[in-house]
N, C-alpha and C positions, 0 to 999 in steps of 0.2 A: 566830291564824294568822299574823299579822305576825312575831311572836316566833319561830315555827317556821321560817318562811322565812328570817328573818335569821340564826338559828342554823345552819340548813342551809348558807346562803351562806358564813358564816364558817368552817364546818367544811370546806367544799370549798377555800376559799381557803387555809386552814391546811394542808390536805393537799397542795395544789399547792406551796406554799412549802417544806413538808417534802421533797417529792419533789425540788424544785429544789436545795435544800441538800444532799440526799442524793446527788443526781447530781454536783454540784460537788465534794463531798467525795470521792466515788468516783473522779472523774477525777484528784484530787490524791493520794489515798492508794493507789489500785490502779495497779500497774504492769503494763500490758498485755503488755509484752515478756516477762513471765514465762510467758506462754501461747504463745510462739512454737513450742515443741516440740509442744504438743497440737494447734496449728493445722496444722503440717506433717504430723503423723501422721494427722490426720483426712483431710487432702487425699490422702495416700498410700493410706489405706484406700479412700476413695471413688473415686478416679480412677486409681490405679496410677502417678500421676506424682509426682515429687519437687518439692516447693515449698521454696525457700530464701529466707528473709527476712534479708538481711544488715543492713539499716538498722533504724531504730527504728519502733515503733508508737505513735501518739499518739491519745488519745481526747478528744472534746468532748461536752457533755451538753446545755446549754441556751443558746439556744432550739433549737440544732441538735444532734441525735444524730449525731455523725460520727467518722470514723476517717481517719487518715493513715498511710500505709505507704510506707516508703523502701527502695529497692534490693532488689527482689524478682526471682526467676527461677523459671520453671516448666519442668520438663524435657520433652523431646520424647517423641513415641511410639516404641515400640521398633522399631529398624531404620531410623530416620530421622536424618539429620544436618541441621544442627549439634545438638550436645547440647541446646541450649536451644530450647524451642518459643516462649517469649516471655520478655523481660525488661523491667523497668520501673524508672526511677530514682524516680518518685513517683506515687502514686494518692491522691486526696483526694475523699472522698465524705461528704456530709452529708444527713441527713434531718430535717425539722422535727418536733419532738417531739409538740406538742399536737394537730395534725391527725390523728395516729395514732388518737386516742381516737374520732374520728368516722369511722374507715376511709378516711381520705385520706392518700395518700403524697405529700408535697411534698418533692422532692429538690432541694437547691441545685445549684450548678454542680459537675459532675463533671469533675475535671482528671486527665488521664493525660499524664505528661511523660516524654519519652525512651523511648517504647514501641518495642521491636524485636520484630517478629513474623515468624516463619519458617513459611510455609505450603508444603506439598508433597504430591505424589501420586507413588506408587511405579509400577513397570512393571506391576504387577497392577491398577492403578486405585484402590488404597486411599489415602485422604488421612490426613494426620497429625492430623486433628481428629475422624476417624470415631468413635474410642472415646469421645471426650467427648460427641459428638452422641448416641450410643447410650445412654450413661449418663443423659443428660438425658431421653430418651424413656422409659427403663424406670423412672426415679424418679417418673414421674407416677402418681398414684393412679388406680384404675379409674374413679372419677367424672370425673377430668380427661380420661382417654383417651376416654371416652364422653360428652364434654360435650354432645353433641346430644340425649342422653336426659334431661338435666337441664331441668326446666321453665324457661322464660325468666325468669319473675319471680323464682324462687329463685336463679338464677344471678346475676341483676342485684343481688339483695339481698345475696348473699355476696361480690360483687366489691368490690375496693378501687380508688378513683379514684387515678390516678397523674398527677403533673404533675412536670416536671424543668425547673429554671430554665435549665440550659444544660449543654452538654458541650463541653469544650475538650480537643483532642488536639494536643499541642505537640511538634514535632521528632521525629515518629515515622518509623520505617523498616519497610517491609513487603516481603518477598521472597516470590516464588512460583516454584516449580521443578516442572515436570511431566516426570517420567522417561519417560512414555509417548511423548510427541512432542518432547522435548528443549527445550520452551519454557521461558524464564525471564523473569521480570518483576521489576524492583527499583524500588520507590517510596521515594524519599528526601525528606527535609525536608517531611514530610506535616503539614499544619496543618488541623485540622477544627474548625469551631464550629457549633453548632446548639442549638435549644431543643426537644428532641423531646417529643412527647405523642401520645396516640392520639386518632383520630377528629377531629383538628383539624389544619389545615395549619400548618406551622412553617418558619422559614427554615433553609436549610442552605448552608454555604460551605465549600469544600475547595480546597486547592492543594498541589502536590507536583511533584517532578521525576521523570520516567519514563525508565527505561532498559530496553527490552524487546528480546528476541531471538526471532525467529520468531513474527511478523514483526519487523524491526528498526525500532524506534521510540525516538528519543531527543529529549527536550525538556521543556518545562514546561507543566503542566496546571492549569487552574483550572475550578471548577464552582460555579455559583450556581443555586439553585432553591428553590421552596417545595415541601415534602415532606408527603404525607398518608399516614399508616399507620392501617389499621383496628385496632380493639382485639383482634381475633383474630389479628393479625400475619400475615395471609394475603395482603393486598393492599398494594402499594406504589405510589404515584402521585407523579410529579414534574410540577409545574405551573410554566410559565414557565421551562423549562429553558434554561440558557445555559452552553455549554462553549467555552473557548478553549484551543487547543493551540499553543504556539510551538515549532516544530521547531528543533533545535540549529543547523543549518547553513542556515537560511533566514530571510529577513526577513518572509515572508508567512505570517501566523498563520492557522490553520485554526479556524473558528468554526462551532458547531452550535447552532441555536435551534429549540425545539419548544415548542408550546403545553402538550403533554401527553405523558408517557411513562408507561405503566402496566405493572406487573409482578405476576404471580401467583406467589407463592412456592412453594406446594405443587406446582403444575404446572410451575414453573421456566420460565415464558414471559414474554416482554417484547414490547411493541408500541410503536412510535414512528410517529405519523402526522403528515403535514403539516409535516414538519421542513424547515429550510433550512440547507444547508451551504455555506460560502464560504471561499475562499482567494484572496487577491489579487484578480484581476478574475473569478474564477470564482464564480458563484452558482447553486446548483442545489436543486431540491426532492428531498426524501429521504423515503421510506416504507420501514420495516424491521420485521421480526419476528425474534425470537430464541427458541431453546429450549434447554434444559439449562443455563440461565444460571448455576447454582451448581456444575456439575460439568464439563461440557465444552461451553462455549458454541458454538452454531452460529447464524449469521445469514443471512438472505436478504432481498432487498428490491429496490428500483428507484430509479434516479437520473434525474432529468429536469432540463433547462435550456432557455430561449428564446434566449438568447444568452450567450456567455462567451468569454474569451480564455484559452487554455491553451498554455503553453510558447511565448509570442509568436505564437500561431496563433489566428485567430478561428474560433470554432466557432458557428454559427448555430442548430444544433439538436443535442441529445444525449439519448439514451436508452439506459440500460443496466440490465440485470437482473443481479444479482450474488448469489452465495452465498459464505459463508466458514465453513468447518468443518474441524477437525483441521488447522489451519494452512495450509489450501489455499484460495486466492481464485479464484473462477471468474466471469468476466463473459461472459455469453452471453444475448442478443445485445448487441453494442455497435454502435449506429447513430448516425451523426453527419453533418451536412452541414459539410464542411471543405474547405479548399483550392479553394473555389468549385465543388466537386463533392460526392460522397458516399462514405461508407465503411460497410462491414458486415462484422463478423467476431466473433471470440472471443479472449479473453486468459485464460490460466491462470497464476497465480503460486503457486509451492509454496515454503512457508517451513519445511518439515519438516527439511531438512538444515542443515548449517552454513552453507552459501551458498545464497540464494534462487535458484530457477530459474524461467524465464519461457518460455511458449509462445504464439506469436501467429499466429493465422490470420486474415488481413485482406485484403479486396478494396476497392481504390479505384477509382471510375469517374468519368471525365471531370473529373479534378482539374487544377488549375493546377500544372504541375510546377515552375514558378519559385518557388512558395510552399512546396512540400515541400523542394526543394533550394535553399536560400537563397543559394547562391553567385552567382546571377545569371548562370551560364554556360549555362543551358539553359532554353528557354521552349517552351510548347505545352501541348496537352491530353493527359492521360496516363490509361491504365488499368494498374493494378498489381495483381498477385496475390503475396502474401507468406505463406509458411509457414516460420517461423523460430523458432529457440530461442536462449536466452541464459541466463547465469548470473552473478551478481555482485552486489555492494553499491553500486557507483558506475558512472558512465558509461564509465570506461576499462575496467573488468572486463567490462562488458556487451558492449562493442565487440570486445574480444579473444576473446569466446566466442560471437560470432554464427555460427550454422550454420543451413543450410536451403536452401529453393528460392525463386527469384523468377521472375516473368514480367512483362515490361514492354512497352508499346506507347504510343509518343508520336506524336500526329498533328499536321500542320501546325505545325511548330516550327522551331526554330533552335538552333544552337550559337553562343553569343556569345563574341566575343573572337578568332575566327580564321575564315577562309574557306578550308576545305580544298581544294576544287577549284582556287581561285586560286593557293594555295601550290604545288600540283603543277604547274600550267600555267607558273608563273613559273620554277620550278626546271628544267623541261624546255626552256623557252626559253633560259634561261641556259646549259644544258648544250649546246644546239645553236647558241648564239651567235646567237639570234633576238631580235627586239624583245620586251620583256616586255608581255604583254597587260593590258588595262585592265578594271576591273570597277567596278560601281556601289558595292559595299560590300566592303571588304577585311576587315572585322572580324565577319563573320557568315556561317555556313554554313546556308542555308535548306534544309529538307527537307520532304517530304510525309509520311514515315513513318520512325520509328526504333523497332526492335523487337528482342526477343531474349529468351532465357532464361539463367538462371544458377544456380550453386550457391554458397553461402556456406560457407567453411571457416575457422573462427577469425578472422572478420572480414575475410576477403578474398573478393571476388566473382570467380568464374571464369566467363567467358562465351565461348563459341566459335561462336555462330550469330548474331552482330550483323549486322543489315541496316539500312543507311541509304540512302534512295532519294529522289530528286526527279525533275523532268522533265529535268534536265541530266546527272545521274550516278547511279551506284549503287555503294555501298561495302559490302563484306562482309569479315568477319574475326572476330577475338576478342582476348581478353587478360584483364588482371586490373585490378580496382579495390581498392586497399588502403584499407579504411575506417578502419583504425587510424592509419596514417601519412599518409592523405590523398594517396596517390600513384596514378599511372596508368601502365599499361604495355600498350599496344595495338598491334596491326598491322592494317592495312586494305588491301584491294586495291580500288582505284577504277577504275571503267570509265565512260568518257563515254557518253552516250546521245544519239541524234539520231533524228529522224523520217524514215522512208523509206516509199516506196509499194510494197506487195506485189503479187503477180501478179494479184490481184483489184481492184487500184486502190485499196485502202484505205490510209490513213496509219496506220503502226504504229511503235512504238518499237524501236529496234535498238541493241545494244551496239557500241560501236567496237572496233576490233581491239586497240588498245593498252591494256594493263593496268598501272596505275601502283600500286606498293606504297608505302604511307605508315606512318610510325611516329608514334605519339602517346605522349608521355611527360610527365614533370614532375609537378606537384601540382594538386590540384583548382582551386586559386586561380590558378595560373600554368601551364597546360598548354603543351607545345611540340608543334607539328605540323611534321614534316619528311619529305619524300620519301625513301624508302630508296634512296639513290643506288647503293649496291653492288648492289642487286637490279636497279635500272633498267639499269645498265651490263651486268650479266650477261644481262638480257633482250635488250638490244641486240646484244650479241655473239652470242647464241644465234639471234637473228632473222637476222643477216647469215650465219651458218653455214648456217642452214636454207635461206635464199634461194640460197646457192651450190649446195647439195646438190639443190634443186628444179630449178635451172637445168641441171645436169649430167643429172639423170634425165630431164628433158624432152627434152633434146638427144639422149639415147640411145634413149628410148622413143617419142619423137614428141611434136608439139605438142598432140595431142588427148588426152593422158593426164594433164592438170593435175589434175583432181579425184581421180583414183586416187593420184597422187603425194602430194597433200596429205593424203589419208586414211592412206597409208602412214606418212608422217612423224609424223602426229598420234599414231597408235598406238605408234610407236617412242619418242616423247618422253614419252608417259605412263607 
């Protein structure tokens, strides 16, 4: 028995040695490059695509059965540009030989170098890999297609165990062009490393430069996670997911962390729960779902935060529900405690065109107007309603295209930097050569209410119903605020107010007879307030002329006709 076992052992050992020697000799004596034409012909027959192998093929046999391919191209699907679907400067794949005898596939590190992959979808919604996917499905045997009918034990018995030592993708470039919505994405300097296997978590790292249009995104992206793929290749799970995106023109990186992200490949769904997104001083909780992740991704979810600083503004509560589909982002509702008050509204951002467009419908209640308008020129509690649109890729473009309607009402506030009633009284005193009046504060116009409505036209606010009122004066008028150039052009009519006693003995507020026109000009930071001296002189001359006419009419008609004369003159002047 011992001799039999010994002979059997030596026979197997000799057979293995012979196989190794044969393999080594094969790699030395057989030139795989002579089979290039057969390989390309086979690819043409099976896929309809043209495979071009410009470089050499190299084989290895023991202990790895491997192949190295240099400088290859695969043509694109018919009707798609560019001509190449994929190009590659080097592919290196090795499989361990002996484990194959026990139905185990042990793959070494797979190396893909300088991969250039062009993905696209035409206007009819057909992708340039649809033909390859259909070919893969049709090539499956009936037993494979109906795998659920195969007994579990038999399926497990016939399956082969797969392990991969690692996958390295170096210096790749991947482009995506969607002709349906004109979306383009270019990923450059793509570096990916992982050790993929089934039914067991493996580490995954990727880094790349992103340049996307609709939406416009430019920057550097890195992803680190543990990945779990089931053997049926239907479930994909990311554990301890960590993403960092560094925008091109910002020092604040965007980070996303999530304990788990799950994807169902056949259903094309994705779920992210209990994620945390941060940028600068912003930190918010994120929950999100997605569908059609392989064809036309659509996202929906909600964003919440306890406290954050956004655009140098403290937000103590933020809640937003959002959807993103077909390059359109909708936020509804957007709720926040901001500017010591609150806001409630909706935002729509449309990235389908060459230039993004935005629509904002927002209501601010009881906010600190000084925090909203940071010039320090106005204080008070404000209510604002804004229905505006804009388009552009930067702040200047957005300001130039601001259009819509505004309503504003500021209570118990002040215009800081000038005292409009005092400036008027001083001008009148100088005009009449009277002593200049004194005031407690020459650099502040205190009011009880400031309100009005306006329309925005290409960044210029037009307002003709401005009302500013206090216990001492009332101002009405209108003008323009140029938000692009930060300039003011307003005219006001000021009327002094004083308390009188009416016929019933009640104290009431009454307008004084003299109306003072005021011009407000300059910039937001340095406004100028001056009485309209030309209008004042005209008013004075008109007043003197009216007094002379009144005097003549009363002399002719009698002293008891004063009210009738005043009414007649008023109707004539109007």
